[in-house]
N, C-alpha and C positions, 0 to 999 in steps of 0.2 A: 858621423861617428859610432863606434862600438866595436864590440868583441869579435865580429867579424871580419869590418877593418882590420882591426890588429893583429889578427893571424895572416889577413893577406901579405903582412909588411915583415920578410924573412927576421929581420932584427926583434921586431915586438912579440912576434910570434916564438921566438927562442921563451923573450920573459915570459908571455903568458902562459908558457908551458911547463913554466917551473914554478910559476907562482900556484897554480892551480896541482902540480904532482908534488909540493909539500907548502899546502898552508902553515903551516907549524910554523916554520921556520922564521926569522927574525931579517926577514928583508927590510936592505933600505937602498935609498934614490941612489946611492952609489954602487951598492951592489947589484942592482939591476942593470943600472948603465954598464958597469962592466960586463958583464954577460950578455948586453947587448953589444957589445963593443963600439960604444958612443961614450963622448965625454958624459958628463951629469948634467950638464944644461943642455946639451943637445937632446939627451935621452928626455930627460923631463919634458921640454919643449915637444920633441915628437912623439912621447906619450899621449900627452892632454889636447894634442891637435888632433888624434889619429882617434884614441878610446875618448874625450870629451874630460877627463879628470886627469888626476896628478896620480899615478901609478900608488903610493901608498892609500889615498882616499879610492882604486879602484880594490887593494886588496880588502880594505876594510871592510868594503862592500859584498865581498865576495864571502867574507869571513860570516857579515851577518845572514846572506843568501843559505850558508848550509847550515845557518844554525837553525834560523825560519824552519829550515827543512828538517832538521833534527827535532826539532819540537813540536813542529804537527806530527810525526812518526811516533812521540811520544814514547820511546822504547830505552832514551838515555838519560843520566842524571847529569843534573848543570854542570858538573866536576870532568863527566866523560865528553862532553861538548865542548866545555873549556880548552881541555885539553888537546881536541883533536883541531881545535880551529885556532891553536896559536895563542892562549890566553894562559896566564901562569895559576889563575884559581877562579871558582865562579863565580867568587865576587867582584876579580876585577871584570870577567865577562859578564855577570849583572849588569853593572854599572855602564860598557860600553854600549850592550843592548836597549837601556835606558835610556841611554843618550840619543843614539841614532833610533829606533824606533817609540820613544813616549814612551813606554809602558814595561813592566819588569819581566823576563823569561816566561817566566809561569803565570801570569795574566795573559800572555800573548798564545802561551797552549791553552789555556782553558777556553778562550775568547775561539782557538779551533777545534776546538770537540775533544783535547784532550784532556782526560778525568783528573792528573797529578803530575807533576815532575818532579823529580827529586832536587 
């Protein structure tokens, strides 16, 4: 299971390309299923089997991977990172980041050698 397996499946590859191209979009399982040309239940089952997690979980993981990369690079504010990955505010992003990674974004950045994030 994983991204490479997903990219070998034409229907899932279409969905993965769309999610990666527009991480900010308000994706839903129903919308992604439509994009894949499958029923919601068939899509969710297929996605989980091939990628090892549900589509919304995958999207959340991808958003956090992008956020961690941006934090390590240190050139963007929390507001900008939040907006770029689909959160409505720095506060909402910080809360989600803390829940997923166990520390606030600023602490993560400092622990990875970034002097200060806004």
